[in-house]
C-alpha positions, 0 to 999 in steps of 0.5 A: 562655833557650833555645828548649827552655825557652821552649816550656815557659815558653809552655805554663806561662805561658799561661792555659787560655783563651789556650791554647785560642785559640792552638790554634785553639779555640772554636766556629765558630758552626755548628749542630753539637755541638762535639767536645772534642779533647784534645791534648798540647804540643809539635808537636801544638800546632803541628798544631792551630794549622795546622788552624785557620790553614788552615781544615781544621776549617771546610772540613768544617763541624766545631765543635771545642773543644780542651783542651791537656794537659800530657801524654798520661797525662791523656787517659784521665781526660778521656775517662772523665770526659767532659770530652773526646770525642776524643784524635786524636794521643796514645800508645796503650800505656795504652789496652790495659790499660784495655781488658783491664779492660773499659774501653769504648775504641776506637782510631779512627785512626793519626796519627804512625807512628814515634817522634819522639824520640832519645837525647842526652847532653852527657857526652863519655864517653857516645856509644853505647847500651852506654855507658849501663850504670851511668849515670843516664838521664832519662825519664818515669815508669816505664811512660810512653811515653818509658820504654817507648820508651827501654827497648825501644831499649836492649834491642834493642842488648843493653844491661843495663837493670838497671844503668841508673838511670832517673829521672823528670825530667818531660816531654821538654822537662824531660828535654832541659833536664837533658841540656843541663845535664849533671845526668843522663848521657843522656835523650830529646829531639826527634829533630828535634835530631839533625842539629843537636845541636852547636847545642844543645851535646849529641850524639845517641847512636849508634843512639839515633834512635828514628825510625830504630830503632823504626819499628814502634812507633806513636807516636801514634794517635787514640782515644775511647770507644764512647759518643762513637762512638755519639752523635757519629759524624758529627762524629768522621768530620768531624774525622778528615777534617780530620786527613787533610787536615792530614797530607797538607798538612804533608808537602808542601814547599809547606807550609813557610811555613804550618808555620813561621807556625803554629809561631811563633804557638804558640811565639813566643819559640822561636829560628827555628832550632828551627822550621826544624829541626822542619820539615826533620825532618818532611820527612825522615821523613814520620811521619804516616799519610796514610790514617789507617789503623792495621794489625793488625801495629802494634797487636800490636807495641805490645801485645807491648811492654806484655806484655813489661813486664808492663803487660798480661796478653795481646794483645787481638784487633784488632777488640776494640780498633780501629774503623777504620770511621770512617776509611773514612768520613772518607777518602771525605769528604776525597777 
């Protein structure tokens, strides 16, 4: 079984309680009301494991329960339904249409500032983005983050997207599996595989690395509801302080052994090479927001993409969709 497949097997094979333990969940036994955190698969699971392993939550006396989600699209339902309090690292494009319709949501921190995806193919005839015209591409569902990123990149290089057949393969893991098998002409995969693509028996497309080509497209940020901000503000600030410490820690060379240990703990059957590739990539691009701040320009960029795709009607004011006051308090606490 390949490393890519093994990650999927781990995620689908474990029970919910096992995933909670692997993610460093469970109450710490202090008196604080627990913050219920939603997190997605892949790198985010490793980051959550690092929070537990290195004691960052504990250092800020914060009590957390962590729920692992199959994909970010389920986060909105969790926040609205009250099963989650905070999604600290997730796509934000779906928030703005909901806010436009009156949803009481706020973006409260930046997380991953650049996309961590790239386009790959196993077809010898598909080397450049223009080669995708008339071909079959694997992405998530229409309107998903993967889809928006892919089409935005193709438009940047004047690819006639009307000639491209987009198919919903599923998660990034499923799409990359299909690329390797050759059942689709191209699709997304982790950008950490670009430098070592031959080992995965694929090749990265020229200008297909989104971490390079779409650096203004904020990949992940944190968000919650206005009600949670009002009722659990202090706990949220403590969680954000822990993430600030995490982002500083993981982008230092000295964190290598800790990161690899966390990654192996969450994905024990993944080949060691994949863990190292991911670590090397993070050190190369340093994608995480050290100050947790999300600028008006970045918020506007994602909204303009939504408007271009007809997902929302107009760009909403920054102050309506973002509350950075918790970050200011968290950074004081983090030091």
